[in-house]
C-alpha positions in Angstrom: 0.1 0.4 0.1 1.2 3.7 -1.0 1.2 5.6 2.6 0.4 9.1 0.3 -2.5 7.8 -2.0 -6.0 9.0 -0.6 -7.6 6.0 -1.7 -5.4 3.5 -0.4 -5.4 4.9 2.8 -9.0 5.0 2.9 -9.6 1.6 1.5 -6.7 0.6 4.2 -8.7 2.3 6.8 -11.6 1.0 5.9 -10.2 -2.9 6.0 -8.9 -2.0 9.6 -12.4 -1.3 10.5 -13.5 -4.2 9.5 -10.8 -6.6 10.8 -11.2 -4.8 14.1 -14.9 -5.1 14.4 -14.6 -8.9 13.5 -12.0 -8.9 16.1 -14.1 -7.7 19.2 -17.1 -9.5 18.0 -15.3 -12.9 18.2 -13.6 -11.8 21.4 -17.2 -11.0 22.9 -18.9 -14.0 21.9 -16.1 -16.5 22.2 -14.7 -15.4 25.4 -11.4 -16.6 23.7 -7.8 -14.8 24.7 -7.1 -11.9 22.5 -3.8 -13.7 21.3 -5.8 -16.9 20.5 -8.4 -14.4 18.4 -5.0 -13.2 16.4 -3.9 -16.3 15.6 -7.4 -17.3 14.1 -7.1 -13.9 12.4 -3.7 -14.8 11.2 -5.0 -18.0 9.8 -7.7 -16.4 8.5 -5.9 -14.1 6.5 -3.0 -17.2 5.1 -6.6 -18.9 4.3 -7.5 -15.6 2.0 -4.3 -15.6 0.5 -4.2 -19.0 -0.5 -7.5 -18.9 -2.0 -6.5 -15.8 -3.7 -3.4 -17.1 -5.0 -5.0 -20.5 -5.8 -7.7 -18.1 -8.4 -4.7 -16.7 -9.9 -2.2 -19.2 -10.4 0.7 -19.2 -12.5 -0.7 -19.5 -15.9 -1.0 -15.3 -15.8 -4.8 -15.7 -16.7 -5.8 -12.5 -14.4 -5.6 -9.3 -16.1 -4.2 -7.9 -13.1 -0.8 -9.1 -13.4 0.0 -10.6 -9.9 1.8 -13.7 -10.1 1.9 -14.8 -6.6 5.0 -16.2 -4.8 4.3 -17.5 -1.6 7.6 -17.2 -0.4 8.0 -13.5 -1.2 4.6 -12.7 -0.4 4.4 -13.8 3.1 7.9 -12.2 3.6 6.3 -9.2 2.5 3.0 -9.5 4.6 5.4 -10.3 7.5 7.3 -7.1 6.8 4.0 -5.0 6.6 2.9 -6.7 10.1 5.9 -6.1 11.7 6.4 -2.5 10.5 2.4 -1.7 11.4 3.4 -3.1 14.9 6.5 -0.3 15.2 4.6 2.3 13.3 2.0 2.6 16.1 3.1 4.1 19.5 1.1 3.1 22.4 0.2 6.9 23.1 -1.5 6.9 19.9 -3.7 4.3 20.7 -5.5 6.9 23.1 -6.8 8.7 20.4 -7.9 6.3 18.1 -11.5 6.0 17.6 -13.3 2.7 19.3 -14.8 0.2 17.1 -16.1 -2.3 19.6 -15.2 -3.6 22.9 -13.3 -6.6 23.7 
């Protein structure tokens, strides 16, 4: 995601709201520990990656041009996860809009 692109930022914000809402709903309804729910979210994201990658294959049949490469794609996803954790100082959490209740 290009940080300076307003469309990407608004789509990213919507994705964040959707995931946070689902996360809070699962916490509330399941009473599972937060880290367990985080692991479930990571598994769901991995499954989504696999489904989308399987649909794209390596034959170049999709007009978007993406050619899945699990090794590099997963490394990029891991780096993005790590960077997003480091990019949000804990003080900023106080100014974030609450999406649900844990």
